N, C-alpha and C positions, 0 to 999 in steps of 0.2 A: 503495501501499499505506499504509494509517495503522498507526502505533504505538502512538497513545493519547498519545506527549509531542512531539505536534503545538505547543502554547505556551514550552514549550523549546527547542523548535529550528527557530522558526516564524522565514520567510525577510524583509524587507523587499522590499514593492512600490516599490522606489524606484522605477522607469519611469509608475507610477502615480501618484506623489508627485510626478515632474515636472510633469505635467502638470498636477497641481491646483495645483501654485505657479506654475507660468504663470499662469493661472484667474484666479486671486488677487492675482499682481501686477498684473493686465489690471484684475481691478474698484480696487482700492487707487488706483492710479496715474485710473481714472477719477473715481471717489471724490474725491480729492485733488485733481484741475481742478477737476470740477463746484463742492465744496465750496469753493475759493478765488473762483472766479468769481461765487458767488454770496454771498460776504460769512462766510460761516458759519465764523470762522479758528480754532475750537476744534474745526468737524468735521473743516478742513482739515488741522490740524495730524493730531489720531489718524488718519485711512490714511495720510498722509503715515509716521508711526513704522511704522505694519500693513507701507507698504510695505517701510518697511528692511527688517524681521520677516523677511519674504517671500521679499525677495532675500536674506538670508542662506541662509532655509530655502535658495533652493533654490542656488545657490553651493555646498552644503556637499551636496546632491544630485548635481548634476552632478559633485562631488570625486568624491562616489563612486561613482558608474558611471563615471570612467574607470578607478577602482581595478582594476578587471577583473573576471571571471567569481567568484574567491571570493569577492569582497562584495557581487556579482547573478551569484547563480546562476540560471540558463537552465534549457532542460527534459533538458538533455542532462548536465547535473550531479545524481547521484543523492542522495534525503537523505542528513544527514548520521544516524550510528548513535545511536540512541534516549541517551540519558544512566543510568550505573546508581541503580539504586534504592538511596537509603544504610538 
């Protein structure tokens, strides 16, 4: 059932964000290693910084997922009531 307030009551797709973070972490690690082995220090550092940022995001997503269904509602949790129009 659509209420027209979906942008205000949208829920974060944490599981999808988790898998994108895992994918990004793998690519950043590969990039860091590849650039370090080929002697491109600047690119290796950039990939390393990206890897740290992605790892922090991954940790935050895992933290939110572990908080339970209040923060990661499943299909069995009904949508929130639409906010009152001002």
